[in-house]
C-alpha positions in Angstrom: -171.2 83.6 -43.3 -170.0 85.5 -46.4 -172.4 88.2 -47.8 -173.5 88.1 -51.4 -172.3 91.2 -53.4 -175.1 93.6 -54.2 -175.8 94.6 -57.7 -174.4 98.0 -58.8 -177.2 100.5 -58.9 -178.1 102.0 -62.2 -177.2 105.6 -61.2 -173.8 104.4 -60.1 -173.1 102.6 -63.3 -173.9 105.8 -65.2 -171.6 107.9 -63.0 -168.7 105.5 -63.5 -169.3 105.5 -67.2 -169.2 109.3 -67.3 -166.0 109.4 -65.2 -164.4 106.9 -67.6 -165.4 109.1 -70.6 -164.0 112.2 -68.9 -160.7 110.4 -68.1 -160.3 109.2 -71.7 -161.1 112.6 -73.0 -158.5 114.2 -70.7 -155.9 111.7 -71.7 -156.5 112.4 -75.4 -156.3 116.1 -74.8 -153.0 115.8 -72.9 -151.6 113.6 -75.7 -152.6 116.2 -78.3 -151.0 119.0 -76.3 -147.8 117.1 -75.5 -147.0 116.2 -79.0 -146.3 119.8 -80.3 -144.1 120.5 -77.3 -142.1 117.3 -77.9 -141.8 118.1 -81.6 -140.6 121.6 -80.8 -137.9 120.1 -78.6 -136.9 117.7 -81.3 -136.8 120.5 -83.9 -134.6 122.6 -81.5 -132.1 119.7 -81.1 -132.1 119.1 -84.8 -131.3 122.7 -85.5 -128.6 122.8 -82.8 -127.0 119.5 -84.1 -126.9 120.8 -87.6 -125.3 124.1 -86.5 -122.8 122.1 -84.4 -121.8 120.0 -87.5 -121.3 123.2 -89.6 -119.3 125.0 -86.8 -116.7 122.5 -85.7 -114.3 120.1 -87.4 -111.2 122.3 -87.5 -108.0 122.7 -85.5 -107.4 126.3 -84.2 -103.7 125.7 -84.1 -103.7 125.0 -87.9 -105.7 128.2 -88.9 -104.4 131.4 -90.2 -105.4 134.7 -88.4 -108.0 135.4 -91.1 -109.5 131.8 -90.9 -109.5 132.0 -87.1 -111.5 135.2 -87.2 -114.1 133.6 -89.5 -114.4 130.5 -87.2 -114.6 132.7 -84.1 -117.6 134.4 -85.6 -119.2 131.1 -86.4 -118.7 129.8 -82.9 -120.2 133.0 -81.5 -123.3 132.4 -83.7 -123.5 128.8 -82.5 -123.2 129.8 -78.8 -126.0 132.4 -79.3 -128.2 129.8 -81.0 -127.9 127.4 -78.1 -128.4 130.2 -75.5 -131.6 131.4 -77.2 -133.0 127.9 -77.1 -133.0 128.1 -73.3 -133.3 124.9 -71.3 -134.0 122.8 -74.4 -130.7 124.1 -75.9 -128.8 123.0 -72.8 -130.5 119.6 -72.8 -129.6 119.1 -76.5 -126.0 120.3 -76.0 -125.5 117.8 -73.2 -126.6 115.0 -75.4 -124.4 116.1 -78.3 -121.4 116.6 -76.1 -121.6 113.0 -74.9 -121.1 111.9 -78.5 -118.5 114.6 -79.5 -115.1 113.3 -80.4 -113.5 116.5 -81.8 -110.6 117.4 -79.5 -111.3 121.1 -79.7 -115.1 121.1 -79.9 -115.4 119.0 -76.7 -113.8 121.8 -74.7 -115.6 124.7 -76.4 -119.0 123.0 -76.0 -118.2 122.0 -72.4 -117.5 125.6 -71.6 -120.8 126.6 -73.2 -122.8 123.9 -71.4 -121.3 124.9 -68.0 -122.2 128.5 -68.6 -125.8 127.5 -69.1 -126.2 124.7 -66.6 -124.2 123.5 -63.6 -126.6 120.6 -62.6 -125.0 117.4 -61.5 -125.7 115.8 -64.9 -124.1 118.7 -66.8 -121.2 118.7 -64.4 -120.5 115.0 -65.1 -120.8 115.6 -68.8 -118.4 118.5 -68.8 -115.8 116.4 -66.8 -115.9 113.6 -69.3 -115.8 116.0 -72.2 -112.7 117.8 -70.8 -111.0 114.5 -70.4 -111.1 114.1 -74.2 -109.8 117.6 -74.9 -106.8 118.1 -77.2 -104.7 120.6 -75.2 -102.8 121.6 -78.3 -105.9 123.4 -79.5 -107.1 125.2 -76.3 -105.7 127.8 -74.0 -104.1 125.8 -71.1 -105.1 128.5 -68.6 -108.7 128.3 -69.7 -108.6 124.5 -69.3 -107.2 124.7 -65.8 -109.6 127.5 -64.9 -112.7 125.4 -65.9 -111.2 122.4 -64.1 -110.9 124.4 -60.9 -114.4 125.7 -61.2 -115.7 122.1 -61.5 -113.7 121.1 -58.4 -115.1 124.0 -56.4 -118.6 122.9 -57.4 -117.9 119.4 -56.0 -116.8 117.5 -59.1 -114.2 114.8 -59.1 -111.8 116.3 -61.7 -109.3 113.5 -61.7 -110.0 112.7 -65.4 -109.6 116.4 -66.2 -106.3 116.6 -64.3 -104.9 113.4 -65.8 -105.6 114.7 -69.3 -103.6 117.9 -68.5 -100.7 115.9 -66.8 -100.3 113.5 -69.7 -100.8 116.0 -72.6 -98.3 115.3 -75.3 -97.9 118.9 -76.3 -96.3 121.8 -74.5 -98.9 123.3 -72.1 -96.8 126.2 -71.0 -98.5 129.6 -71.1 -98.1 133.0 -69.6 -100.7 134.9 -67.6 -100.8 138.5 -68.7 -103.2 139.5 -66.0 -100.7 138.2 -63.4 -97.5 139.9 -64.5 -96.7 137.3 -67.2 -96.6 134.5 -64.7 -95.3 131.3 -66.3 -98.0 128.6 -65.9 -96.0 125.5 -66.9 -96.9 121.9 -66.4 -95.8 121.6 -62.8 -97.7 124.7 -61.9 -100.8 123.6 -63.7 -100.6 120.1 -62.1 -100.1 121.7 -58.7 -103.4 123.7 -59.1 -105.4 120.8 -60.5 -104.1 118.1 -58.1 -103.5 120.3 -55.1 -107.2 121.1 -54.9 -108.0 117.3 -54.6 -108.3 115.4 -51.3 -104.9 114.2 -50.0 -105.7 110.5 -50.5 -106.6 111.1 -54.2 -103.3 112.9 -54.8 -101.4 109.9 -53.4 -103.5 107.4 -55.4 -102.9 109.2 -58.7 -99.4 110.6 -58.5 -97.9 107.4 -57.0 -98.6 105.9 -60.5 -97.8 109.0 -62.6 -94.2 109.2 -61.3 -93.6 106.0 -63.4 -95.0 107.6 -66.6 -93.1 107.0 -69.8 -93.3 110.7 -70.5 -90.5 112.7 -68.9 -92.6 115.8 -68.6 -95.4 114.0 -66.9 -93.3 112.0 -64.4 -91.3 115.2 -63.5 -94.4 117.2 -62.9 -96.0 114.3 -60.9 -92.9 113.9 -58.7 -92.6 117.7 -58.0 -96.3 118.0 -56.9 -96.3 114.6 -55.1 -93.4 115.9 -53.0 -95.7 118.6 -51.7 -98.4 116.2 -50.5 -96.2 115.3 -47.5 -98.1 112.2 -46.3 -96.5 109.1 -45.0 -97.4 107.4 -48.3 -95.8 110.2 -50.4 -92.5 110.1 -48.3 -92.3 106.4 -48.6 -93.1 106.4 -52.3 -90.6 109.1 -53.1 -87.9 107.4 -51.1 -88.5 104.2 -53.1 -87.6 106.1 -56.3 -83.9 105.8 -55.4 -81.4 108.0 -57.2 -84.0 109.2 -59.7 -81.6 109.3 -62.6 -84.5 109.3 -65.1 -85.8 112.5 -63.6 -84.7 116.1 -64.3 -82.1 117.7 -62.0 -84.7 120.2 -60.8 -87.1 117.4 -59.9 -84.3 115.6 -58.0 -83.5 118.7 -56.0 -87.1 119.3 -55.1 -87.6 115.7 -53.9 -84.3 115.7 -52.0 -85.2 118.9 -50.2 -88.3 117.2 -48.9 -86.7 113.8 -48.0 -83.7 115.1 -46.0 -84.6 115.9 -42.4 -83.4 119.1 -40.7 -83.8 120.7 -37.3 -86.3 123.5 -36.7 -85.7 125.9 -33.9 -88.6 127.5 -32.1 -89.0 130.3 -29.6 -91.8 131.3 -27.3 -95.1 131.3 -29.2 -97.0 134.6 -29.7 -100.2 132.6 -30.3 -101.7 129.5 -28.7 -102.5 126.4 -30.6 -106.2 127.2 -30.4 -105.6 130.7 -31.8 -103.6 129.3 -34.7 -106.2 126.7 -35.5 -108.8 129.5 -35.6 -106.6 131.5 -38.0 -106.1 128.5 -40.3 -109.9 127.9 -40.4 -110.3 131.3 -42.1 -108.0 130.4 -45.0 -107.6 131.8 -47.6 -107.9 134.9 -45.5 -104.9 135.8 -43.3 -105.7 137.0 -39.8 -102.6 139.0 -38.9 -101.9 141.7 -36.3 -102.3 145.0 -38.2 -100.2 146.9 -35.7 -97.2 144.6 -36.2 -94.5 144.7 -38.9 -95.4 142.3 -41.7 -92.2 140.3 -41.7 -92.1 140.1 -37.9 -95.7 139.0 -37.7 -95.2 136.4 -40.5 -92.4 134.8 -38.5 -94.4 134.9 -35.3 -97.2 133.0 -37.1 -94.9 130.4 -38.4 -93.1 130.0 -35.1 -96.5 129.6 -33.3 -97.3 126.7 -35.6 -94.0 125.0 -34.9 -94.1 125.6 -31.2 -97.8 124.6 -30.5 -99.0 122.2 -33.1 -99.0 118.4 -32.6 -99.0 115.5 -34.9 -102.8 115.6 -34.8 -102.7 119.0 -36.4 -100.6 118.1 -39.4 -103.6 116.8 -41.4 -105.5 120.0 -40.6 -102.7 122.2 -41.9 -102.2 119.9 -45.0 -105.9 120.0 -46.0 -106.2 123.8 -45.3 -103.7 124.5 -48.2 -106.4 123.5 -50.7 -108.4 126.7 -49.8 -105.7 128.8 -51.4 -106.4 127.4 -54.8 -109.1 129.9 -55.7 -108.2 130.3 -59.4 -105.4 130.3 -62.0 -102.8 132.7 -60.7 -99.3 133.1 -59.3 -100.9 134.0 -56.0 -102.6 130.6 -55.8 -99.4 128.7 -56.7 -97.2 130.7 -54.4 -99.6 130.5 -51.4 -100.0 126.8 -51.8 -96.2 126.4 -52.0 -95.7 128.7 -49.0 -98.1 126.7 -46.8 -96.2 123.6 -48.0 -93.0 125.1 -46.7 -94.7 125.6 -43.3 -96.0 122.1 -43.3 -92.6 120.6 -44.1 -91.1 122.7 -41.2 -93.7 121.3 -38.9 -93.1 117.7 -40.0 -89.4 118.2 -39.3 -90.0 119.8 -35.9 -92.1 116.8 -35.0 -89.6 114.3 -36.5 -92.3 112.6 -38.5 -91.9 110.0 -41.2 -88.1 109.8 -40.5 -88.0 106.2 -41.4 -88.4 107.3 -45.0 -86.4 110.4 -44.8 -82.7 109.4 -44.5 -82.1 109.7 -48.2 -78.8 111.5 -49.0 -77.4 111.3 -45.4 
């Protein structure tokens, strides 16, 4: 029933033999070609690693102006070396950065890497590097700026934000390009955490308000008071008299926890029109023929008069779109939308079981 295998013809055996020889020859040729490329990549990384070793290992905050100038030139040379190496330079830098422990170098090299590659792998490497940054040796505004760029690119910047929130040094700086705006810890925390999803803010700041650092817990409480979720109201109310917090922080939390009445008039815009306007944030869709102040009040009133509890989450999440960069405009716009959100919550009498504090 089963057939007996036929013998392989002579011409077929010869053909198979030639094919095997060709395959082995091609394999040897590929190996001989691949080795130099691999060696060149190894040589590049060796050169970059050596330059890295010679460039870093100092603290900018401890240098004189003259020393800082010399080191700045050395870093420029290092950056140019890595850039000239192309993709191989970026690949090598990513490997080096994962091992870097210098609190200043991790941020400088993270900035370099993200200027060369924003791949998912590079993004994750930069996030982890920034979480190891010593904020005493970098410009806080630059740190926050890179953090926001990562967030806009889809990264989870919680480790980056936590490092800023818990920094042991003063992170206050002034933004010359924005009229000398004071970017202090609460403002920086607002930008870094405000851009996160609502649930993430609650998860992190509910713990941070119990920090042993006064600066950290005050900044956490101020920003958490702006999240305005059921969980944040409940958590803030549970803090009680907040004697361990600064007076400014207590005033901010109190202003959120105490309910008040919101009066409304006839709405200029419908709920659907207001939802459409909100969907365009951070752009404002205002009536150009109307006085600015009058139109601004009409927009606010239309929110309070037409929005329902179902719209609260939409308004809350839409605030994040205003955090486009490190500026007073971003901080002020987020805060202004938080004011509108709180008015809406009061108009709808939401979360009042947690909002009897002080009455």
